[in-house]
DSSP file (Angstrom, degrees, kcal/mol; ACC not computed):
  #  RESIDUE AA STRUCTURE BP1 BP2  ACC     N-H-->O    O-->H-N    N-H-->O    O-->H-N    TCO  KAPPA ALPHA  PHI   PSI    X-CA   Y-CA   Z-CA
    1    1 A M     >        0   0    0      0, 0.0     4,-2.4     0, 0.0     5,-0.2   0.000 360.0 360.0 360.0 -42.3  159.2  145.1  189.4
    2    2 A K  H  >  +     0   0    0      1,-0.2     4,-2.6     2,-0.2     5,-0.2   0.888 360.0  52.5 -62.6 -37.4  158.9  147.7  186.6
    3    3 A R  H  > S+     0   0    0      2,-0.2     4,-2.5     1,-0.2    -1,-0.2   0.902 108.8  49.4 -65.8 -39.9  160.3  145.1  184.2
    4    4 A I  H  > S+     0   0    0      2,-0.2     4,-2.4     1,-0.2    -2,-0.2   0.917 112.6  47.6 -64.7 -43.9  157.7  142.6  185.2
    5    5 A L  H  X S+     0   0    0     -4,-2.4     4,-2.6     2,-0.2    -2,-0.2   0.904 111.9  50.1 -64.1 -41.4  154.9  145.2  184.9
    6    6 A A  H  X S+     0   0    0     -4,-2.6     4,-2.3     2,-0.2    -2,-0.2   0.919 112.3  46.9 -63.7 -43.6  156.2  146.2  181.5
    7    7 A K  H  X S+     0   0    0     -4,-2.5     4,-2.3     2,-0.2    -2,-0.2   0.894 112.7  50.0 -65.6 -39.1  156.3  142.6  180.2
    8    8 A S  H  X S+     0   0    0     -4,-2.4     4,-2.4     2,-0.2    -2,-0.2   0.912 110.3  50.0 -64.7 -42.1  152.8  141.9  181.6
    9    9 A A  H  X S+     0   0    0     -4,-2.6     4,-2.5     1,-0.2    -2,-0.2   0.909 111.4  48.7 -62.9 -42.3  151.4  145.0  179.9
   10   10 A L  H  X S+     0   0    0     -4,-2.3     4,-2.6     2,-0.2    -1,-0.2   0.897 110.8  50.7 -64.7 -39.7  153.0  144.0  176.6
   11   11 A A  H  X S+     0   0    0     -4,-2.3     4,-2.0     2,-0.2    -2,-0.2   0.909 112.0  46.8 -65.0 -41.8  151.6  140.5  176.9
   12   12 A L  H  X S+     0   0    0     -4,-2.4     4,-1.6     2,-0.2    -2,-0.2   0.903 112.5  50.1 -65.4 -41.4  148.1  141.8  177.6
   13   13 A L  H  X S+     0   0    0     -4,-2.5     4,-1.3     1,-0.2    -2,-0.2   0.921 110.9  49.1 -63.1 -44.2  148.4  144.3  174.7
   14   14 A A  H  < S+     0   0    0     -4,-2.6     3,-0.2     1,-0.2    -1,-0.2   0.882 110.7  50.6 -63.4 -38.6  149.5  141.5  172.3
   15   15 A A  H  < S+     0   0    0     -4,-2.0    -1,-0.2     1,-0.2    -2,-0.2   0.816 109.0  52.1 -68.7 -29.9  146.7  139.3  173.4
   16   16 A A  H  < S+     0   0    0     -4,-1.6    -1,-0.2    -5,-0.1    -2,-0.2   0.738  89.6  93.0 -79.8 -22.9  144.1  142.0  172.8
   17   17 A L  S  < S-     0   0    0     -4,-1.3     2,-0.1    -3,-0.2    -3,-0.0  -0.471  85.6-110.3 -72.0 140.9  145.3  142.7  169.3
   18   18 A P        -     0   0    0      0, 0.0     2,-0.7     0, 0.0    -1,-0.1  -0.424  27.4-119.7 -69.5 146.0  143.4  140.9  166.6
   19   19 A V        -     0   0    0     -2,-0.1     2,-0.4    -4,-0.1    -4,-0.0  -0.777  37.7-176.7 -86.3 118.9  145.3  138.2  164.8
   20   20 A T        -     0   0    0     -2,-0.7     2,-0.2     0, 0.0    -3,-0.0  -0.917  28.3-111.7-118.8 145.9  145.4  139.1  161.1
   21   21 A A        -     0   0    0     -2,-0.4     5,-0.0     1,-0.1     0, 0.0  -0.481  38.3-111.6 -71.6 141.9  146.9  137.0  158.3
   22   22 A S     >  -     0   0    0     -2,-0.2     4,-2.1     1,-0.1     5,-0.2  -0.277  27.1-108.7 -67.6 161.0  149.9  138.6  156.7
   23   23 A A  H  > S+     0   0    0      1,-0.2     4,-2.6     2,-0.2     5,-0.2   0.855 120.6  58.0 -59.1 -34.3  149.7  139.8  153.2
   24   24 A E  H  > S+     0   0    0      2,-0.2     4,-1.7     1,-0.2    -1,-0.2   0.929 106.5  46.2 -63.1 -44.4  151.8  136.9  152.1
   25   25 A A  H  4 S+     0   0    0      1,-0.2    -1,-0.2     2,-0.2    -2,-0.2   0.878 114.6  48.3 -65.5 -36.8  149.3  134.4  153.5
   26   26 A V  H  < S+     0   0    0     -4,-2.1    -1,-0.2     1,-0.2    -2,-0.2   0.866 109.2  53.5 -71.3 -35.6  146.4  136.3  151.9
   27   27 A L  H  < S+     0   0    0     -4,-2.6    15,-0.2    -5,-0.2    -2,-0.2   0.837  90.4  91.9 -67.5 -34.1  148.3  136.4  148.5
   28   28 A T     <  +     0   0    0     -4,-1.7     2,-0.3    -5,-0.2    15,-0.2  -0.398  66.9  60.2 -66.4 134.4  148.8  132.7  148.5
   29   29 A G  E    S-A   42   0A   0     13,-2.1    13,-3.2    -2,-0.1     2,-0.4  -0.915  88.4 -47.7 145.4-168.7  146.1  130.7  146.7
   30   30 A Q  E     -A   41   0A   0    104,-0.4   104,-3.0    -2,-0.3     2,-0.3  -0.865  49.5-175.8-105.4 136.3  144.4  130.2  143.4
   31   31 A W  E     -AB  40 133A   0      9,-2.8     9,-3.3    -2,-0.4     2,-0.4  -0.962  11.5-149.4-131.8 142.9  143.2  133.3  141.4
   32   32 A K  E     -AB  39 132A   0    100,-2.9   100,-1.8    -2,-0.3     7,-0.2  -0.878  20.6-117.5-114.9 149.9  141.2  133.6  138.2
   33   33 A N    >   -     0   0    0      5,-1.9     3,-1.4    -2,-0.4    99,-0.1  -0.205  43.3 -90.7 -73.1 172.0  141.3  136.4  135.7
   34   34 A P  T 3  S+     0   0    0      0, 0.0    -1,-0.1     0, 0.0    97,-0.0   0.834 128.1  46.2 -57.6 -35.2  138.2  138.6  134.9
   35   35 A K  T 3  S-     0   0    0      1,-0.0    -2,-0.0     3,-0.0    -3,-0.0   0.623 105.8-127.4 -81.5 -12.1  137.0  136.3  132.2
   36   36 A G  S <  S+     0   0    0     -3,-1.4     3,-0.1     2,-0.2    -1,-0.0   0.656  76.8 120.5  74.3  14.9  137.6  133.1  134.2
   37   37 A S        +     0   0    0      1,-0.2    20,-2.6    19,-0.1     2,-0.4   0.625  69.5  40.0 -88.1 -13.2  139.6  131.7  131.4
   38   38 A V  E     - C   0  56A   0     18,-0.2    -5,-1.9    -5,-0.1     2,-0.5  -1.000  62.4-162.2-138.2 135.8  142.8  131.3  133.3
   39   39 A V  E     -AC  32  55A   0     16,-2.8    15,-2.9    -2,-0.4    16,-1.4  -0.980  12.5-167.2-117.3 129.4  143.5  130.2  136.9
   40   40 A V  E     -AC  31  53A   0     -9,-3.3    -9,-2.8    -2,-0.5     2,-0.6  -0.946  13.9-144.0-119.7 134.0  146.9  131.0  138.5
   41   41 A R  E     -AC  30  52A   0     11,-2.9    11,-2.0    -2,-0.4     2,-0.5  -0.880  14.5-157.0 -97.3 118.5  148.3  129.6  141.7
   42   42 A L  E     +AC  29  51A   0    -13,-3.2   -13,-2.1    -2,-0.6     9,-0.2  -0.848  26.6 155.4 -95.0 126.0  150.3  132.2  143.7
   43   43 A T  E     - C   0  50A   0      7,-2.3     7,-2.5    -2,-0.5     2,-0.1  -0.960  48.8 -85.3-144.1 159.3  152.9  130.6  146.0
   44   44 A P  E     - C   0  49A   0      0, 0.0     2,-0.4     0, 0.0     5,-0.3  -0.473  36.4-171.3 -64.1 138.7  156.1  131.5  147.7
   45   45 A C  E >   - C   0  48A   0      3,-3.3     3,-1.2    36,-0.2     2,-0.4  -0.844  62.1 -57.2-131.5  93.7  159.1  130.9  145.5
   46   46 A G  T 3  S-     0   0    0     -2,-0.4    -1,-0.0     1,-0.2     0, 0.0  -0.580 120.9 -16.9  68.5-125.1  162.2  131.3  147.6
   47   47 A N  T 3  S+     0   0    0     -2,-0.4    -1,-0.2    -3,-0.1     2,-0.2   0.139 136.2  46.7 -99.7  20.2  162.2  134.8  149.0
   48   48 A A  E <  S-C   45   0A   0     -3,-1.2    -3,-3.3    34,-0.1     2,-0.3  -0.723  84.4-102.7-139.0-171.4  159.5  136.0  146.5
   49   49 A F  E     -CD  44  81A   0     32,-1.4    32,-2.3    -5,-0.3     2,-0.3  -0.894  28.3-171.4-118.6 152.5  156.2  134.9  145.1
   50   50 A C  E     -C   43   0A   0     -7,-2.5    -7,-2.3    -2,-0.3     2,-0.4  -0.954  13.7-142.1-138.3 161.1  155.4  133.4  141.7
   51   51 A G  E     -CD  42  78A   0     27,-2.5    26,-2.2    -2,-0.3    27,-1.7  -0.988  15.0-171.9-128.8 124.1  152.3  132.6  139.8
   52   52 A I  E     -CD  41  76A   0    -11,-2.0   -11,-2.9    -2,-0.4     2,-0.3  -0.944  29.8-114.7-118.8 134.9  151.9  129.5  137.7
   53   53 A V  E     +C   40   0A   0     22,-2.5    21,-2.7    -2,-0.4   -13,-0.3  -0.516  35.7 171.3 -67.7 124.6  148.9  128.8  135.4
   54   54 A V  E     +     0   0A   0    -15,-2.9     2,-0.3     1,-0.4   -14,-0.2   0.556  66.3  16.1-111.1 -14.3  147.1  125.7  136.7
   55   55 A N  E     +C   39   0A   0    -16,-1.4   -16,-2.8    17,-0.1    -1,-0.4  -0.972  62.3 172.9-157.8 144.1  144.0  125.8  134.5
   56   56 A A  E     -C   38   0A   0     -2,-0.3   -18,-0.2   -18,-0.2   -19,-0.1  -0.990  31.8-112.2-153.7 145.5  143.1  127.5  131.2
   57   57 A S     >  -     0   0    0    -20,-2.6     4,-2.3    -2,-0.3     5,-0.2  -0.283  36.8-109.0 -69.4 162.8  140.2  127.4  128.8
   58   58 A E  H  > S+     0   0    0      1,-0.2     4,-2.5     2,-0.2     5,-0.2   0.880 120.8  54.1 -61.9 -37.7  140.8  126.1  125.3
   59   59 A H  H  > S+     0   0    0      2,-0.2     4,-2.5     1,-0.2    -1,-0.2   0.922 108.9  47.6 -62.8 -44.0  140.5  129.6  123.9
   60   60 A A  H  > S+     0   0    0      1,-0.2     4,-2.2     2,-0.2    -2,-0.2   0.894 112.1  50.6 -63.9 -39.6  143.2  130.9  126.3
   61   61 A R  H  X S+     0   0    0     -4,-2.3     4,-2.3     2,-0.2    -2,-0.2   0.909 111.2  48.0 -63.8 -42.4  145.4  128.0  125.4
   62   62 A E  H  X S+     0   0    0     -4,-2.5     4,-2.3     2,-0.2    -2,-0.2   0.905 110.5  51.3 -66.3 -41.8  145.0  128.6  121.7
   63   63 A T  H  X S+     0   0    0     -4,-2.5     4,-1.3     1,-0.2    -1,-0.2   0.906 111.1  48.6 -61.3 -41.7  145.7  132.3  122.1
   64   64 A A  H  X>S+     0   0    0     -4,-2.2     5,-3.0     2,-0.2     4,-0.6   0.898 108.9  53.2 -65.9 -40.1  148.9  131.5  124.0
   65   65 A R  H ><5S+     0   0    0     -4,-2.3     3,-1.2     1,-0.2    -2,-0.2   0.918 107.4  51.2 -60.4 -42.9  149.9  129.0  121.3
   66   66 A K  H 3<5S+     0   0    0     -4,-2.3    -1,-0.2     1,-0.3    -2,-0.2   0.822 109.1  52.3 -63.2 -30.4  149.5  131.8  118.7
   67   67 A G  H 3<5S-     0   0    0     -4,-1.3    -1,-0.3    -5,-0.2    -2,-0.2   0.524 129.9 -94.4 -83.8  -5.6  151.7  134.0  120.8
   68   68 A G  T <<5S+     0   0    0     -3,-1.2    -3,-0.2    -4,-0.6    -2,-0.1   0.524  90.8 117.6 107.9   6.7  154.5  131.4  121.0
   69   69 A T      < -     0   0    0     -5,-3.0     3,-0.3    27,-0.3    -1,-0.2  -0.872  39.2-174.2-107.5  99.9  153.6  129.7  124.3
   70   70 A P  S    S+     0   0    0      0, 0.0     2,-0.5     0, 0.0    -5,-0.2   0.828  76.7  35.0 -66.4 -32.6  152.9  126.0  123.4
   71   71 A N        +     0   0    0      1,-0.2     4,-0.1    -7,-0.1   -10,-0.0  -0.852  61.1 176.1-126.6  95.8  151.8  124.9  126.9
   72   72 A L    >   +     0   0    0     -2,-0.5     3,-2.3    -3,-0.3   -19,-0.3   0.932  65.0  78.6 -65.2 -45.7  149.9  127.6  128.8
   73   73 A V  T 3  S+     0   0    0      1,-0.3   -19,-0.2   -19,-0.1     3,-0.1  -0.496 102.1  25.1 -66.9 127.0  149.2  125.3  131.8
   74   74 A G  T 3  S+     0   0    0    -21,-2.7     2,-0.3     1,-0.4    -1,-0.3   0.288  91.2 132.5  99.4  -7.3  152.4  125.1  133.8
   75   75 A T    <   -     0   0    0     -3,-2.3   -22,-2.5   -22,-0.1     2,-0.8  -0.612  58.1-130.5 -80.2 133.5  153.7  128.5  132.6
   76   76 A R  E     +D   52   0A   0     -2,-0.3   -24,-0.3   -24,-0.2     3,-0.1  -0.752  34.0 168.0 -82.0 112.0  155.0  130.9  135.2
   77   77 A I  E     +     0   0A   0    -26,-2.2    17,-2.6    -2,-0.8     2,-0.4   0.606  65.4  44.0-104.2 -14.3  153.3  134.2  134.4
   78   78 A L  E    S+DE  51  93A   0    -27,-1.7   -27,-2.5    15,-0.2     2,-0.3  -0.998  70.8 164.1-127.1 135.1  154.2  136.1  137.6
   79   79 A S  E     + E   0  92A   0     13,-2.4    13,-2.9    -2,-0.4   -29,-0.2  -0.989  51.3  19.8-148.3 156.2  157.7  135.9  139.1
   80   80 A G  E     +     0   0A   0     -2,-0.3     2,-0.6    11,-0.2   -30,-0.2   0.747  67.9 173.0  61.8  26.9  159.9  137.7  141.6
   81   81 A L  E     +D   49   0A   0    -32,-2.3   -32,-1.4    10,-0.1     2,-0.4  -0.562   5.2 172.7 -72.9 117.0  157.0  139.3  143.4
   82   82 A R  E     - E   0  90A   0      8,-2.4     8,-2.8    -2,-0.6   -34,-0.1  -0.949  38.4 -98.0-126.3 146.8  158.4  141.0  146.5
   83   83 A R  E     - E   0  89A   0     -2,-0.4     6,-0.3     6,-0.2     2,-0.2  -0.362  39.5-158.4 -61.9 134.5  156.7  143.3  148.9
   84   84 A S    >   -     0   0    0      4,-3.2     3,-1.8    -2,-0.1    -1,-0.0  -0.643  34.3 -94.2-108.2 173.0  157.4  147.0  148.3
   85   85 A G  T 3  S+     0   0    0      1,-0.3    -2,-0.1    -2,-0.2     4,-0.1   0.720 119.2  58.5 -61.4 -24.6  157.1  149.9  150.7
   86   86 A D  T 3  S-     0   0    0      2,-0.1    -1,-0.3     1,-0.0     3,-0.1   0.302 120.3-100.0 -92.3  11.3  153.5  150.8  149.8
   87   87 A G  S <  S+     0   0    0     -3,-1.8    21,-0.3     1,-0.3    -2,-0.1   0.357  90.2 111.0  90.2  -6.6  152.1  147.3  150.6
   88   88 A S        -     0   0    0     19,-0.1    -4,-3.2    -5,-0.0     2,-0.4  -0.362  66.8-120.2 -90.0 177.0  152.0  146.1  147.0
   89   89 A F  E     -EF  83 106A   0     17,-2.8    17,-3.0    -6,-0.3     2,-0.4  -0.971  23.7-161.3-119.7 135.0  154.2  143.4  145.5
   90   90 A R  E     +EF  82 105A   0     -8,-2.8    -8,-2.4    -2,-0.4    15,-0.2  -0.940  34.1 105.1-121.0 140.6  156.5  144.2  142.5
   91   91 A G  E     - F   0 104A   0     13,-2.1    13,-2.6    -2,-0.4     2,-0.3  -0.720  63.9 -48.3-170.3-138.1  158.1  141.7  140.1
   92   92 A Q  E     -EF  79 103A   0    -13,-2.9   -13,-2.4    11,-0.3     2,-0.4  -0.931  34.8-159.2-125.9 147.4  157.7  140.5  136.6
   93   93 A V  E     -EF  78 102A   0      9,-3.0     9,-2.4    -2,-0.3     2,-0.5  -0.958   8.3-149.0-122.1 144.5  154.7  139.4  134.5
   94   94 A F  E     - F   0 101A   0    -17,-2.6     7,-0.2    -2,-0.4     3,-0.1  -0.967   4.2-156.6-113.1 125.7  154.7  137.3  131.4
   95   95 A D  E >>> - F   0 100A   0      5,-3.1     4,-1.6    -2,-0.5     5,-1.4  -0.870   5.5-170.6-101.0 102.8  152.0  137.9  128.8
   96   96 A P  T 345S+     0   0    0      0, 0.0   -27,-0.3     0, 0.0    -1,-0.2   0.776  82.6  62.4 -67.3 -24.5  151.8  134.6  126.8
   97   97 A K  T 345S+     0   0    0      1,-0.2    -2,-0.0    -3,-0.1   -28,-0.0   0.883 121.1  22.7 -65.4 -38.1  149.5  136.3  124.2
   98   98 A R  T <45S-     0   0    0     -3,-0.6    -1,-0.2     2,-0.2     3,-0.1   0.446 102.1-128.3-107.6  -4.6  152.2  138.7  123.2
   99   99 A N  T  <5 +     0   0    0     -4,-1.6     2,-0.3     1,-0.2    -2,-0.0   0.911  63.5 130.4  56.0  48.3  155.2  136.7  124.4
  100  100 A I  E   < -F   95   0A   0     -5,-1.4    -5,-3.1     2,-0.0     2,-0.4  -0.954  51.1-142.6-131.1 151.2  156.6  139.5  126.4
  101  101 A H  E     +F   94   0A   0     -2,-0.3    -7,-0.2    -7,-0.2   -24,-0.0  -0.882  29.0 169.3-105.2 143.5  157.9  140.0  130.0
  102  102 A A  E     -F   93   0A   0     -9,-2.4    -9,-3.0    -2,-0.4    18,-0.2  -0.979  41.8 -83.6-149.3 157.9  157.2  143.3  131.8
  103  103 A P  E     -F   92   0A   0      0, 0.0    16,-2.0     0, 0.0     2,-0.3  -0.383  50.9-159.4 -60.5 142.7  157.4  144.9  135.2
  104  104 A A  E     -FG  91 118A   0    -13,-2.6   -13,-2.1    14,-0.2     2,-0.4  -0.938  17.9-162.0-130.0 150.5  154.4  144.0  137.3
  105  105 A T  E     -FG  90 117A   0     12,-2.5    12,-2.6    -2,-0.3     2,-0.5  -0.998   8.6-167.3-129.2 128.5  152.6  145.3  140.4
  106  106 A V  E     -FG  89 116A   0    -17,-3.0   -17,-2.8    -2,-0.4     2,-0.4  -0.970   7.7-176.9-117.3 128.1  150.2  143.2  142.4
  107  107 A R  E     - G   0 115A   0      8,-2.3     8,-3.0    -2,-0.5     2,-0.4  -0.983  26.2-126.3-126.8 135.2  148.0  144.8  145.1
  108  108 A M  E     - G   0 114A   0     -2,-0.4     6,-0.3   -21,-0.3   -81,-0.0  -0.664  22.5-178.8 -75.9 128.9  145.5  143.2  147.4
  109  109 A L  E     -     0   0A   0      4,-2.7     5,-0.2     1,-0.4    -1,-0.1   0.527  68.6 -37.9-101.9 -11.3  142.1  144.8  147.1
  110  110 A G  E >  S- G   0 113A   0      3,-1.3     3,-1.0     1,-0.0    -1,-0.4  -0.928  82.1 -65.4 168.8-178.3  140.5  142.6  149.8
  111  111 A P  T 3  S+     0   0    0      0, 0.0     3,-0.0     0, 0.0    -1,-0.0   0.766 134.0  29.5 -65.6 -23.1  140.7  139.0  150.9
  112  112 A D  T 3  S+     0   0    0      1,-0.1    21,-1.7    20,-0.1     2,-0.3   0.168 115.3  61.1-123.4  18.5  139.3  137.7  147.7
  113  113 A A  E <   +GH 110 132A   0     -3,-1.0    -4,-2.7    19,-0.2    -3,-1.3  -0.999  50.8 173.4-146.3 141.9  140.4  140.3  145.1
  114  114 A L  E     -GH 108 131A   0     17,-2.2    17,-2.6    -2,-0.3     2,-0.5  -0.982  25.6-128.3-144.0 158.3  143.7  141.6  143.8
  115  115 A S  E     -GH 107 130A   0     -8,-3.0    -8,-2.3    -2,-0.3     2,-0.5  -0.908  17.5-167.2-107.2 130.9  144.9  143.9  141.1
  116  116 A V  E     +GH 106 129A   0     13,-3.0    13,-2.5    -2,-0.5     2,-0.4  -0.980  11.3 179.6-119.4 119.6  147.6  142.7  138.6
  117  117 A E  E     -GH 105 128A   0    -12,-2.6   -12,-2.5    -2,-0.5     2,-0.4  -0.976   7.7-174.3-125.5 132.9  149.1  145.4  136.5
  118  118 A G  E     -GH 104 127A   0      9,-2.4     9,-2.4    -2,-0.4     2,-0.5  -0.979   5.1-164.2-123.9 139.2  151.9  145.1  133.9
  119  119 A C  E     - H   0 126A   0    -16,-2.0     7,-0.3    -2,-0.4     2,-0.2  -0.982  11.5-179.4-126.9 121.9  153.6  147.9  132.1
  120  120 A A  E  >> + H   0 125A   0      5,-3.1     5,-2.0    -2,-0.5     4,-0.7  -0.594  55.3  42.6-111.6 173.8  155.6  147.3  128.9
  121  121 A F  T >45S-     0   0    0      1,-0.2     3,-1.4    -2,-0.2    -1,-0.2   0.948 136.9 -44.9  53.6  57.6  157.6  149.5  126.6
  122  122 A L  T 345S-     0   0    0      1,-0.3    -1,-0.2    -3,-0.2    -2,-0.1   0.789 109.9 -57.2  59.6  31.5  159.2  151.6  129.3
  123  123 A G  T 345S+     0   0    0      2,-0.2    -1,-0.3    -4,-0.1    -2,-0.2   0.578 112.3 116.0  80.8   9.3  155.9  152.0  131.1
  124  124 A L  T <<5S+     0   0    0     -3,-1.4     2,-0.5    -4,-0.7    -3,-0.2   0.781  73.6  45.6 -81.6 -27.1  154.1  153.5  128.2
  125  125 A V  E   <S+ H   0 120A   0     -5,-2.0    -5,-3.1     2,-0.0     2,-0.3  -0.956  72.9 172.9-121.5 113.4  151.7  150.7  127.8
  126  126 A C  E     - H   0 119A   0     -2,-0.5     2,-0.4    -7,-0.3    -7,-0.2  -0.904  12.2-171.3-121.9 148.6  150.0  149.3  130.9
  127  127 A K  E     - H   0 118A   0     -9,-2.4    -9,-2.4    -2,-0.3     2,-0.4  -0.998   5.2-164.5-138.6 135.1  147.2  146.8  131.5
  128  128 A E  E     - H   0 117A   0     -2,-0.4     2,-0.4   -11,-0.2   -11,-0.2  -0.944   4.8-175.2-120.7 141.5  145.4  146.1  134.7
  129  129 A Q  E     - H   0 116A   0    -13,-2.5   -13,-3.0    -2,-0.4     2,-0.7  -0.976  20.2-138.3-129.7 147.6  143.2  143.1  135.6
  130  130 A R  E     - H   0 115A   0     -2,-0.4     2,-0.3   -15,-0.2   -15,-0.2  -0.932  24.6-163.4-105.7 115.5  141.3  142.4  138.8
  131  131 A W  E     - H   0 114A   0    -17,-2.6   -17,-2.2    -2,-0.7     2,-0.3  -0.684   3.3-149.4 -98.0 150.9  141.6  138.8  139.8
  132  132 A T  E     -BH  32 113A   0   -100,-1.8  -100,-2.9    -2,-0.3   -19,-0.2  -0.908  25.5-100.9-121.1 151.0  139.3  137.0  142.2
  133  133 A R  E     -B   31   0A   0    -21,-1.7     2,-0.5    -2,-0.3  -102,-0.3  -0.392  31.6-133.1 -68.7 141.0  140.1  134.1  144.5
  134  134 A V              0   0    0   -104,-3.0  -104,-0.4     1,-0.2    -1,-0.1  -0.842 360.0 360.0 -96.1 128.1  139.0  130.6  143.4
  135  135 A G              0   0    0     -2,-0.5    -1,-0.2     0, 0.0  -104,-0.1   0.484 360.0 360.0  69.0 360.0  137.3  128.5  146.0
């Protein structure tokens, strides 16, 4: 009888809790940089997340070409993003303008905003951008 009551209580408690999307589901989608010159699709890639450029302005494409990336669209600029203990995602970022890979941290700021930070040169040079969801 106690087991039945305990199971019933757990079922009622679970039904009363709001259903929230996991951070992974919220992270998935298309995001644009602050200037709106690049759109990146974040999707699961194996047991991590990656971000691939799906659209870019001509200026962004030209800047990437000068940095050594001939085709910006289709370039993976975020890779290996895995959840860390503080709720953020850590992995690697590729900066096509400078043609460098660096450690990255991605944090959800809300359902339609996230922070992308990359730190190069042993963490001495960091840059953060706030991306917004597209559509």
